[in-house]
Every structure is written in C-alpha cells, then in structure tokens.
DSSP file (Angstrom, degrees, kcal/mol; ACC not computed):
  #  RESIDUE AA STRUCTURE BP1 BP2  ACC     N-H-->O    O-->H-N    N-H-->O    O-->H-N    TCO  KAPPA ALPHA  PHI   PSI    X-CA   Y-CA   Z-CA
    1    1 A M              0   0    0      0, 0.0     2,-0.3     0, 0.0     0, 0.0   0.000 360.0 360.0 360.0 121.0    1.5   16.0    2.4
    2    2 A S        -     0   0    0     66,-0.1     2,-0.3    67,-0.1    66,-0.2  -0.728 360.0-170.3 -98.0 155.6    0.1   13.1    0.3
    3    3 A R  E     -A   67   0A   0     64,-1.8    64,-2.6    -2,-0.3     2,-0.2  -0.993  26.3-107.0-145.4 158.3    2.2   10.9   -1.8
    4    4 A V  E     -Ab  66  45A   0     40,-0.7    42,-2.6    -2,-0.3     2,-0.4  -0.525  32.3-144.4 -82.7 145.7    1.6    8.2   -4.4
    5    5 A Q  E     -Ab  65  46A   0     60,-3.4    60,-1.9    40,-0.2     2,-0.5  -0.904  11.1-167.0-108.6 137.3    2.3    4.6   -3.3
    6    6 A L  E     -Ab  64  47A   0     40,-2.5    42,-2.4    -2,-0.4     2,-0.5  -0.985   3.2-167.8-121.4 120.1    3.7    1.9   -5.6
    7    7 A A  E     -Ab  63  48A   0     56,-2.2    55,-2.8    -2,-0.5    56,-1.3  -0.933  12.1-171.3-115.4 120.3    3.5   -1.7   -4.4
    8    8 A L  E     -Ab  61  49A   0     40,-3.3    42,-3.2    -2,-0.5     2,-0.5  -0.882  22.2-132.6-121.2 143.4    5.6   -4.1   -6.4
    9    9 A N  E     - b   0  50A   0     51,-3.2    50,-3.4    -2,-0.4    51,-0.5  -0.798  31.2-168.9 -84.0 126.3    5.8   -7.9   -6.5
   10   10 A V  E     - b   0  51A   0     40,-3.0    42,-2.4    -2,-0.5     3,-0.2  -0.936  28.5-147.1-122.9 150.0    9.4   -9.0   -6.4
   11   11 A S  S    S+     0   0    0     -2,-0.4     2,-0.4     1,-0.3    -1,-0.1   0.808  95.5  25.0 -76.9 -31.5   11.1  -12.4   -6.9
   12   12 A D     >  -     0   0    0      1,-0.1     4,-2.1    43,-0.1    -1,-0.3  -0.953  65.2-163.7-141.1 110.2   14.0  -11.8   -4.5
   13   13 A I  H  > S+     0   0    0     -2,-0.4     4,-2.6    -3,-0.2     5,-0.2   0.882  90.1  52.6 -66.0 -39.4   13.4   -9.3   -1.6
   14   14 A D  H  > S+     0   0    0      2,-0.2     4,-2.3     1,-0.2    -1,-0.2   0.954 111.7  45.0 -61.2 -47.1   17.1   -8.8   -0.8
   15   15 A E  H  > S+     0   0    0      1,-0.2     4,-2.8     2,-0.2    -1,-0.2   0.894 114.9  49.3 -58.0 -41.8   18.1   -8.1   -4.4
   16   16 A A  H  X S+     0   0    0     -4,-2.1     4,-2.6     2,-0.2     5,-0.3   0.910 110.5  48.5 -64.6 -46.2   15.1   -5.7   -4.7
   17   17 A V  H  X S+     0   0    0     -4,-2.6     4,-2.1     2,-0.2     5,-0.2   0.893 112.0  49.8 -63.2 -41.9   15.9   -3.9   -1.5
   18   18 A A  H  X S+     0   0    0     -4,-2.3     4,-2.2    -5,-0.2     5,-0.2   0.974 114.1  46.7 -61.1 -53.6   19.7   -3.5   -2.5
   19   19 A F  H  X S+     0   0    0     -4,-2.8     4,-3.0     1,-0.2    -2,-0.2   0.934 116.3  41.3 -56.7 -52.9   18.6   -2.1   -5.9
   20   20 A Y  H  X S+     0   0    0     -4,-2.6     4,-2.3     2,-0.2     6,-0.3   0.811 109.2  59.3 -70.1 -31.5   15.9    0.4   -4.7
   21   21 A A  H  X>S+     0   0    0     -4,-2.1     5,-1.5    -5,-0.3     4,-0.6   0.928 112.8  40.3 -60.4 -43.2   18.1    1.5   -1.8
   22   22 A K  H ><5S+     0   0    0     -4,-2.2     3,-0.5    -5,-0.2    -2,-0.2   0.926 113.4  54.1 -69.9 -44.1   20.7    2.6   -4.4
   23   23 A L  H 3<5S+     0   0    0     -4,-3.0    -2,-0.2     1,-0.2    -3,-0.2   0.902 122.1  28.0 -60.3 -38.3   18.1    4.0   -6.9
   24   24 A F  H 3<5S-     0   0    0     -4,-2.3    -1,-0.2     2,-0.2    18,-0.2   0.324 102.8-124.4-103.7   2.8   16.5    6.3   -4.4
   25   25 A A  T <<5S+     0   0    0     -4,-0.6     2,-0.3    -3,-0.5    -3,-0.2   0.893  76.7  98.6  54.9  40.8   19.6    6.8   -2.1
   26   26 A T      < -     0   0    0     -5,-1.5    -2,-0.2    -6,-0.3    -1,-0.2  -0.979  67.9-122.1-156.2 151.3   17.7    5.6    1.0
   27   27 A E        -     0   0    0     -2,-0.3    12,-0.3     1,-0.2    -9,-0.0  -0.454  46.7 -82.4 -83.6 159.3   17.2    2.6    3.2
   28   28 A P        -     0   0    0      0, 0.0    10,-0.3     0, 0.0    -1,-0.2  -0.237  25.4-146.5 -61.7 147.7   13.9    1.0    3.8
   29   29 A L  S    S+     0   0    0      8,-2.4     2,-0.4     1,-0.3     9,-0.2   0.819  88.9  19.4 -82.5 -29.8   11.7    2.5    6.6
   30   30 A K  E     -C   37   0A   0      7,-1.8     7,-2.3     2,-0.0     2,-0.4  -0.998  67.8-174.6-143.3 136.2   10.4   -1.0    7.5
   31   31 A R  E     +C   36   0A   0     -2,-0.4     5,-0.2     5,-0.2     7,-0.0  -0.990  13.5 157.0-137.8 127.4   11.8   -4.4    6.7
   32   32 A K  E >   -C   35   0A   0      3,-2.2     3,-2.4    -2,-0.4     2,-0.1  -0.891  57.6 -63.9-135.0 161.2   10.1   -7.8    7.5
   33   33 A P  T 3  S-     0   0    0      0, 0.0     3,-0.1     0, 0.0    18,-0.1  -0.318 124.2  -4.4 -46.1 119.0   10.5  -11.2    6.1
   34   34 A G  T 3  S+     0   0    0      1,-0.2    17,-2.9    -2,-0.1     2,-0.3   0.616 125.0  84.6  72.9  12.5    9.5  -11.0    2.4
   35   35 A Y  E <   +CD  32  50A   0     -3,-2.4    -3,-2.2    15,-0.2     2,-0.3  -0.992  43.7 165.4-148.5 143.9    8.4   -7.3    2.8
   36   36 A A  E     -CD  31  49A   0     13,-1.7    13,-3.3    -2,-0.3     2,-0.3  -0.954  10.8-167.0-154.4 149.5   10.0   -3.9    2.7
   37   37 A N  E     -CD  30  48A   0     -7,-2.3    -8,-2.4    -2,-0.3    -7,-1.8  -0.996   4.9-159.4-138.9 140.3    8.7   -0.4    2.4
   38   38 A F  E     - D   0  47A   0      9,-3.2     9,-1.9    -2,-0.3     2,-0.7  -0.939  10.9-153.0-115.2 138.3   10.5    2.8    1.6
   39   39 A A  E     - D   0  46A   0     -2,-0.4     2,-0.4   -12,-0.3     7,-0.2  -0.913  26.2-165.8-106.1  97.9    9.3    6.4    2.4
   40   40 A I  E   > - D   0  45A   0      5,-2.8     5,-2.1    -2,-0.7   -15,-0.1  -0.736  17.2-167.3 -93.4 127.0   11.1    8.3   -0.3
   41   41 A A  T   5 +     0   0    0     -2,-0.4    -1,-0.1     1,-0.3     5,-0.0   0.810  69.6  64.7 -84.3 -27.8   11.4   12.1    0.0
   42   42 A D  T   5S+     0   0    0      1,-0.5    -1,-0.3   -18,-0.2     0, 0.0  -0.883 119.1  14.3-142.1 106.4   12.5   12.9   -3.5
   43   43 A P  T   5S-     0   0    0      0, 0.0     2,-0.6     0, 0.0    -1,-0.5   0.597 108.5-114.1 -78.6 156.8   10.5   12.2   -5.4
   44   44 A P  T   5 +     0   0    0      0, 0.0   -40,-0.7     0, 0.0     2,-0.3  -0.433  60.5 144.1 -58.8 108.3    7.7   11.8   -2.9
   45   45 A L  E   < -bD   4  40A   0     -5,-2.1    -5,-2.8    -2,-0.6     2,-0.7  -0.990  47.4-147.8-151.2 137.1    6.9    8.1   -3.1
   46   46 A K  E     -bD   5  39A   0    -42,-2.6   -40,-2.5    -2,-0.3     2,-0.5  -0.936  26.2-167.8-102.3 109.5    5.9    5.3   -0.9
   47   47 A L  E     -bD   6  38A   0     -9,-1.9    -9,-3.2    -2,-0.7     2,-0.4  -0.858   4.8-173.7-102.5 124.0    7.5    2.2   -2.3
   48   48 A V  E     -bD   7  37A   0    -42,-2.4   -40,-3.3    -2,-0.5     2,-0.5  -0.975   5.8-160.8-122.1 131.5    6.3   -1.2   -1.0
   49   49 A L  E     -bD   8  36A   0    -13,-3.3   -13,-1.7    -2,-0.4     2,-0.5  -0.938   5.1-172.0-114.8 130.3    8.0   -4.5   -2.0
   50   50 A F  E     -bD   9  35A   0    -42,-3.2   -40,-3.0    -2,-0.5     2,-0.4  -0.980  20.9-137.2-116.1 119.6    6.2   -8.0   -1.6
   51   51 A E  E     -b   10   0A   0    -17,-2.9     2,-0.4    -2,-0.5   -40,-0.2  -0.662  24.3-160.2 -77.1 135.9    8.3  -11.0   -2.3
   52   52 A V        -     0   0    0    -42,-2.4     6,-0.1    -2,-0.4     5,-0.1  -0.869  21.7-137.7-121.0 144.0    6.3  -13.6   -4.3
   53   53 A A  S    S+     0   0    0     -2,-0.4    -1,-0.1     1,-0.1     3,-0.1   0.822  89.3  73.6 -69.9 -29.0    6.9  -17.3   -4.7
   54   54 A D    >   -     0   0    0      1,-0.2     3,-2.0     2,-0.0     4,-0.4  -0.771  69.9-157.3 -90.2 113.9    6.1  -17.3   -8.4
   55   55 A P  G >  S+     0   0    0      0, 0.0     3,-1.1     0, 0.0    -1,-0.2   0.748  88.3  69.7 -65.4 -22.3    9.1  -15.8  -10.2
   56   56 A A  G 3  S+     0   0    0      1,-0.3    -3,-0.0    -3,-0.1    -2,-0.0   0.667  94.6  55.8 -66.5 -15.0    7.0  -15.0  -13.1
   57   57 A L  G X  S+     0   0    0     -3,-2.0     3,-1.7     2,-0.1    -1,-0.3   0.567  80.3 118.1 -96.1  -7.0    5.1  -12.4  -11.0
   58   58 A G  T <  S+     0   0    0     -3,-1.1   -48,-0.3    -4,-0.4     3,-0.1  -0.350  76.3  21.8 -50.7 131.7    8.3  -10.6  -10.2
   59   59 A G  T 3  S+     0   0    0    -50,-3.4    -1,-0.3     1,-0.3     2,-0.3   0.485  96.5 122.1  85.7   3.5    8.4   -7.0  -11.4
   60   60 A S  S <  S-     0   0    0     -3,-1.7   -51,-3.2   -51,-0.5     2,-0.3  -0.668  70.3 -97.3-100.2 162.2    4.6   -6.8  -11.6
   61   61 A I  E     -A    8   0A   0     -2,-0.3   -53,-0.3   -53,-0.2     3,-0.1  -0.570  28.9-174.3 -73.7 126.7    2.3   -4.2   -9.8
   62   62 A N  E     -     0   0A   0    -55,-2.8     2,-0.3     1,-0.4    51,-0.2   0.886  66.5 -44.5 -80.6 -51.8    0.7   -5.5   -6.6
   63   63 A H  E     -A    7   0A   0    -56,-1.3   -56,-2.2    49,-0.1    -1,-0.4  -0.958  50.4-124.9-171.0 168.6   -1.3   -2.4   -6.2
   64   64 A L  E     +Ae   6 114A   0     49,-2.8    51,-2.3    -2,-0.3     2,-0.3  -0.759  32.2 164.6-118.5 165.4   -1.3    1.3   -6.3
   65   65 A G  E     -Ae   5 115A   0    -60,-1.9   -60,-3.4    49,-0.3     2,-0.4  -0.999  36.0-123.9-167.7 172.1   -2.2    3.9   -3.6
   66   66 A V  E     -Ae   4 116A   0     49,-2.7    51,-2.3    -2,-0.3     2,-0.4  -0.963  23.4-152.7-131.3 118.1   -2.3    7.3   -2.1
   67   67 A E  E     -Ae   3 117A   0    -64,-2.6   -64,-1.8    -2,-0.4    51,-0.2  -0.773  19.8-172.2 -91.1 127.3   -0.9    7.7    1.4
   68   68 A T        -     0   0    0     49,-3.0    51,-0.4    -2,-0.4   -66,-0.1  -0.534  30.6-120.0-111.1 177.8   -2.5   10.7    3.2
   69   69 A D  S    S+     0   0    0     -2,-0.2     2,-0.3     1,-0.1    49,-0.1   0.650  87.2  24.8 -90.3 -18.3   -1.8   12.5    6.6
   70   70 A S     >  -     0   0    0     47,-0.1     4,-1.5     1,-0.1     3,-0.3  -0.962  69.3-118.9-147.6 160.4   -5.2   11.9    8.2
   71   71 A A  H  > S+     0   0    0     -2,-0.3     4,-2.8     1,-0.2     5,-0.2   0.830 113.4  61.6 -65.9 -32.4   -8.3    9.8    8.4
   72   72 A A  H  > S+     0   0    0      1,-0.2     4,-2.0     2,-0.2    -1,-0.2   0.848 101.4  52.0 -65.5 -31.2  -10.3   12.8    7.4
   73   73 A E  H  > S+     0   0    0     -3,-0.3     4,-2.7     2,-0.2    -1,-0.2   0.914 109.6  48.4 -64.8 -45.2   -8.4   13.0    4.2
   74   74 A V  H  X S+     0   0    0     -4,-1.5     4,-2.5     1,-0.2    -2,-0.2   0.925 111.4  49.7 -65.6 -39.2   -9.2    9.4    3.5
   75   75 A E  H  X S+     0   0    0     -4,-2.8     4,-2.1     2,-0.2    -1,-0.2   0.888 111.3  50.8 -66.0 -34.4  -13.0    9.9    4.3
   76   76 A A  H  X S+     0   0    0     -4,-2.0     4,-2.0    -5,-0.2    -2,-0.2   0.934 111.1  46.4 -63.8 -44.2  -13.0   13.0    2.0
   77   77 A A  H  X S+     0   0    0     -4,-2.7     4,-2.5     2,-0.2     5,-0.2   0.890 112.5  50.7 -69.1 -37.4  -11.4   11.0   -0.9
   78   78 A E  H  X S+     0   0    0     -4,-2.5     4,-2.2    -5,-0.2    -1,-0.2   0.890 112.2  47.1 -66.2 -36.7  -13.9    8.1   -0.4
   79   79 A A  H  X S+     0   0    0     -4,-2.1     4,-2.0     2,-0.2    -2,-0.2   0.865 113.5  48.2 -70.6 -36.2  -16.8   10.5   -0.4
   80   80 A R  H  X S+     0   0    0     -4,-2.0     4,-1.3     2,-0.2    -2,-0.2   0.905 113.2  47.0 -70.4 -45.3  -15.5   12.3   -3.5
   81   81 A L  H  <>S+     0   0    0     -4,-2.5     5,-2.5     2,-0.2    -2,-0.2   0.905 114.7  47.1 -65.8 -40.4  -14.9    8.9   -5.4
   82   82 A A  H ><5S+     0   0    0     -4,-2.2     3,-1.4     1,-0.2    -1,-0.2   0.905 111.2  50.8 -67.0 -40.8  -18.4    7.6   -4.4
   83   83 A D  H 3<5S+     0   0    0     -4,-2.0    -1,-0.2     1,-0.3    -2,-0.2   0.723 106.4  57.0 -70.2 -19.0  -20.0   10.9   -5.4
   84   84 A D  T 3<5S-     0   0    0     -4,-1.3    -1,-0.3    -3,-0.2    -2,-0.2   0.398 124.6-103.7 -84.1  -1.1  -18.2   10.6   -8.7
   85   85 A G  T < 5S+     0   0    0     -3,-1.4     2,-0.4     1,-0.3    -3,-0.2   0.591  75.0 137.8  89.4  10.8  -19.8    7.2   -9.3
   86   86 A L      < -     0   0    0     -5,-2.5     2,-0.7    -6,-0.2    -1,-0.3  -0.745  56.4-120.6 -91.4 136.3  -16.8    5.0   -8.5
   87   87 A E        -     0   0    0     -2,-0.4    20,-0.5    20,-0.2     2,-0.2  -0.638  38.4-179.0 -78.3 114.8  -17.5    1.8   -6.4
   88   88 A T  B     -F  106   0A   0     -2,-0.7    18,-0.2    18,-0.1     3,-0.1  -0.569  37.5-122.8-105.6 175.9  -15.4    2.0   -3.3
   89   89 A T        -     0   0    0     16,-1.0    17,-0.1     1,-0.4     2,-0.1   0.490  53.8-119.8 -94.3  -7.5  -15.1   -0.5   -0.4
   90   90 A G        -     0   0    0     15,-0.3     2,-0.4   -12,-0.1    -1,-0.4  -0.286  49.3 -47.0  86.3 173.9  -16.2    2.1    2.1
   91   91 A I        +     0   0    0     13,-0.1     2,-0.4    -2,-0.1    13,-0.2  -0.703  63.6 178.6 -89.0 133.4  -14.0    3.2    5.0
   92   92 A D  E     -G  103   0A   0     11,-2.7    11,-2.7    -2,-0.4     2,-0.5  -0.976  29.1-139.8-135.4 142.7  -12.3    0.4    7.0
   93   93 A D  E     +G  102   0A   0     -2,-0.4    38,-2.3     9,-0.2    39,-1.0  -0.934  43.0 175.9 -94.6 122.2   -9.9    0.3    9.9
   94   94 A T  E     -GH 101 130A   0      7,-2.3     7,-3.1    -2,-0.5     2,-0.5  -0.889  38.3-142.6-132.1 157.8   -7.5   -2.5    9.0
   95   95 A I  E     +GH 100 129A   0     34,-1.7    34,-2.5    -2,-0.3     2,-0.3  -0.990  50.0 134.8-111.2 115.9   -4.3   -4.3   10.2
   96   96 A C  E >   +G   99   0A   0      3,-3.1     3,-1.5    -2,-0.5    31,-0.2  -0.978  52.2  15.3-163.9 146.2   -2.4   -5.1    7.2
   97   97 A C  T 3  S-     0   0    0     29,-1.8    29,-0.3    -2,-0.3    30,-0.1   0.884 128.9 -55.2  55.5  42.2    1.3   -5.0    5.8
   98   98 A Y  T 3  S+     0   0    0     27,-2.3    25,-2.3     1,-0.2     2,-0.3   0.682 122.2  86.5  74.3  14.3    2.7   -4.5    9.2
   99   99 A A  E <  S-GI  96 122A   0     -3,-1.5    -3,-3.1    23,-0.3     2,-0.4  -0.983  72.6-124.1-147.4 149.1    0.5   -1.4    9.9
  100  100 A S  E     +GI  95 121A   0     21,-2.7    20,-3.1    -2,-0.3    21,-1.2  -0.789  43.5 176.4 -90.4 142.9   -2.8   -0.3   11.2
  101  101 A K  E     -GI  94 119A   0     -7,-3.1    -7,-2.3    -2,-0.4     2,-0.5  -0.954  38.5-138.5-145.6 158.0   -4.6    1.9    8.6
  102  102 A V  E     +GI  93 118A   0     16,-2.1    16,-1.9    -2,-0.3     2,-0.3  -0.997  51.7 157.7-111.2 127.8   -7.8    3.7    7.8
  103  103 A E  E     -GI  92 117A   0    -11,-2.7   -11,-2.7    -2,-0.5     2,-0.3  -0.946  38.8-160.9-152.2 163.8   -8.5    3.0    4.2
  104  104 A T  E     - I   0 116A   0     12,-1.6    12,-3.0    -2,-0.3     2,-0.4  -0.946  19.7-150.2-141.4 153.0  -10.7    2.7    1.2
  105  105 A W  E     + I   0 115A   0    -15,-0.3   -16,-1.0    -2,-0.3     2,-0.3  -0.957  13.5 178.0-128.6 146.5  -10.2    0.8   -2.0
  106  106 A V  E     -FI  88 114A   0      8,-2.0     8,-2.7    -2,-0.4     2,-0.4  -0.976  19.5-139.8-139.7 153.7  -11.3    1.2   -5.7
  107  107 A T  E     - I   0 113A   0    -20,-0.5     6,-0.2    -2,-0.3   -20,-0.2  -0.927  17.6-133.3-116.1 131.2  -10.4   -0.8   -8.8
  108  108 A D    >   -     0   0    0      4,-2.9     3,-2.9    -2,-0.4     6,-0.0  -0.373  39.0 -91.6 -77.8 165.5   -9.7    0.9  -12.2
  109  109 A P  T 3  S+     0   0    0      0, 0.0    -1,-0.1     0, 0.0    -2,-0.0   0.705 127.1  51.0 -49.8 -28.7  -11.4   -0.4  -15.4
  110  110 A D  T 3  S-     0   0    0      2,-0.1    -2,-0.0     0, 0.0    -3,-0.0   0.307 123.3 -99.5 -91.7   4.1   -8.4   -2.8  -16.1
  111  111 A G  S <  S+     0   0    0     -3,-2.9     2,-0.2     1,-0.3     0, 0.0   0.398  71.4 147.8  96.6  -7.4   -8.4   -4.3  -12.6
  112  112 A A        -     0   0    0     -5,-0.1    -4,-2.9     1,-0.1     2,-0.3  -0.513  43.4-136.5 -72.1 131.1   -5.5   -2.3  -11.0
  113  113 A R  E     - I   0 107A   0    -51,-0.2   -49,-2.8    -2,-0.2     2,-0.4  -0.667  17.0-162.4 -93.0 138.0   -6.4   -1.9   -7.3
  114  114 A W  E     -eI  64 106A   0     -8,-2.7    -8,-2.0    -2,-0.3     2,-0.5  -0.990   1.5-160.8-122.2 130.8   -5.9    1.6   -5.6
  115  115 A E  E     -eI  65 105A   0    -51,-2.3   -49,-2.7    -2,-0.4     2,-0.5  -0.947   2.2-165.0-108.6 128.8   -5.7    2.0   -1.9
  116  116 A W  E     +eI  66 104A   0    -12,-3.0   -12,-1.6    -2,-0.5     2,-0.3  -0.977  36.7 142.2-111.5 114.9   -6.4    5.5   -0.3
  117  117 A Y  E     -eI  67 103A   0    -51,-2.3   -49,-3.0    -2,-0.5     2,-0.4  -0.919  48.4-141.5-151.8 172.1   -5.1    5.3    3.3
  118  118 A V  E     - I   0 102A   0    -16,-1.9   -16,-2.1    -2,-0.3     2,-0.4  -0.990  29.9-128.2-138.2 134.0   -3.5    6.8    6.3
  119  119 A K  E     + I   0 101A   0    -51,-0.4   -18,-0.3    -2,-0.4     3,-0.1  -0.703  25.1 179.5 -81.6 135.0   -1.2    4.7    8.5
  120  120 A T  E     -     0   0A   0    -20,-3.1     2,-0.3    -2,-0.4   -19,-0.2   0.539  61.1 -22.9-114.4 -18.0   -2.3    5.0   12.2
  121  121 A G  E     - I   0 100A   0    -21,-1.2   -21,-2.7     2,-0.0    -1,-0.4  -0.974  64.0 -91.3-178.0 171.1    0.3    2.7   13.7
  122  122 A D  E     + I   0  99A   0     -2,-0.3   -23,-0.3   -23,-0.3     2,-0.3  -0.753  35.2 179.8 -97.5 146.8    2.8   -0.1   13.3
  123  123 A T        -     0   0    0    -25,-2.3   -23,-0.0    -2,-0.3    -2,-0.0  -0.814  37.5-126.8-130.0 173.0    2.0   -3.8   14.0
  124  124 A E  S    S+     0   0    0     -2,-0.3     2,-0.4   -25,-0.0   -25,-0.1   0.074  81.7  97.8-102.9  20.8    3.9   -7.0   13.8
  125  125 A Q        -     0   0    0      1,-0.1   -27,-2.3     2,-0.1   -26,-0.2  -0.911  43.2-179.2-116.6 135.3    1.2   -8.6   11.5
  126  126 A M        +     0   0    0     -2,-0.4   -29,-1.8   -29,-0.3    14,-0.2   0.649  58.6 101.4 -87.9 -31.8    1.3   -8.9    7.7
  127  127 A T  S    S-     0   0    0    -31,-0.2     2,-0.8     1,-0.1   -29,-0.2  -0.136  81.9-108.2 -69.9 157.8   -2.0  -10.6    7.5
  128  128 A N        +     0   0    0    -32,-0.1     2,-0.5    10,-0.1   -32,-0.2  -0.724  41.7 169.3 -84.7 112.0   -5.1   -8.9    6.5
  129  129 A E  E     -H   95   0A   0    -34,-2.5   -34,-1.7    -2,-0.8     2,-0.5  -0.901  23.3-149.6-127.4 102.8   -7.3   -8.5    9.5
  130  130 A V  E     -H   94   0A   0     -2,-0.5   -36,-0.2   -36,-0.2     4,-0.1  -0.588   7.3-167.0 -74.1 123.5  -10.3   -6.2    8.9
  131  131 A V  S    S+     0   0    0    -38,-2.3     2,-0.3    -2,-0.5   -37,-0.2   0.823  77.4  38.5 -80.0 -34.8  -11.2   -4.5   12.2
  132  132 A T  S >  S-     0   0    0    -39,-1.0     3,-0.6     1,-0.1    -1,-0.1  -0.880 101.4 -94.1-117.0 153.9  -14.6   -3.3   10.8
  133  133 A A  T 3  S+     0   0    0     -2,-0.3    -2,-0.1     1,-0.2    -1,-0.1  -0.157  98.2  37.2 -65.5 156.0  -16.8   -5.2    8.6
  134  134 A G  T 3  S+     0   0    0      1,-0.2    -1,-0.2    -4,-0.1   -42,-0.0   0.574  76.9 160.1  92.2  10.9  -16.9   -5.1    4.8
  135  135 A G    <   -     0   0    0     -3,-0.6    -1,-0.2     1,-0.1     2,-0.1  -0.202  34.8-118.8 -72.1 163.3  -13.0   -4.7    4.2
  136  136 A P        -     0   0    0      0, 0.0     2,-0.1     0, 0.0    -1,-0.1  -0.286  40.4 -75.9 -86.7 174.3  -11.2   -5.4    1.0
  137  137 A A        -     0   0    0      1,-0.1     0, 0.0    -2,-0.1     0, 0.0  -0.466  61.4-118.2 -60.6 140.9   -8.4   -7.9    0.3
  138  138 A C        -     0   0    0     -2,-0.1    -1,-0.1     1,-0.1   -10,-0.1  -0.104  25.6 -91.2 -80.0-176.5   -5.3   -6.5    1.7
  139  139 A C              0   0    0      1,-0.2    -1,-0.1   -76,-0.0    -2,-0.1   0.508 360.0 360.0 -73.2  -5.0   -2.2   -5.5   -0.1
  140  140 A G              0   0    0    -14,-0.2    -1,-0.2   -78,-0.0   -13,-0.0   0.473 360.0 360.0 -88.6 360.0   -0.3   -8.7    0.2
C-alpha cells in the first residue's frame, strides 16, 4: 500500500500535534523535539510536522511525498519519472528525519519538492546524512 505524504512546517509543535491528533483521531507514530509524524489509516496519509523558528513559515508546506512498501517500488517510480523526462535525484540511501530510507526526489514546476521513498529503519538522527553520493537536501 502506498500513501501520500504531507510534510508541514508548524510554528508550535505541541499545539500542532494536539490539533492533528484530534483531527485524525490518532496519536503520532514518532515524536522527537521539533518533529512528529503520524501514520494515518483513514484517510491513508503520512503526516509529518517540522517545527520552524520563523513563525511566518508556520502552516506552509515543507515537502510532499509518496511512501511505498519497498525499495523496488521506489526504483520503479524513479525509472518511470526519468523515462517521462522528469529530472530526479536518482536513488539514494539516506538517514533523515529519524529514519533510514531509500528515496528519490523531484521538483514540480513551481518548486514543490516531492520525495518518493520507503522507510527501511528508525534512527535517532534528524540530520540529513546521505549514505550514497549525490543525495538531495533532506526533508528538514
């Protein structure tokens, strides 16, 4: 099962977590300082919240994505996107947003970033550490 990911910048992580927990009747799957993510079953959605220092950025989109079940699905999506003439970052193994992932990124004509990925494990790191060369800027 794939699901769409919506990553939002928020000005107050505690208020945002309380609001989205009520809105979707579920608690965060992962909670770290300045960060939370929800795995929402209905509607199928991966909601990620990033606390930002600039209150003017609160409520803005950080990035969008598609979470898949396997690296093979990420590789197939990257090949399809590249074959359709879209510029991708290629496939990268990354440690980002408290998870290890296999991912590729593409940017839409207006600059919105899309991440196509599978989470392969949990980490204690928020920072973007590209394990293979050529990786994109992370989600933070």
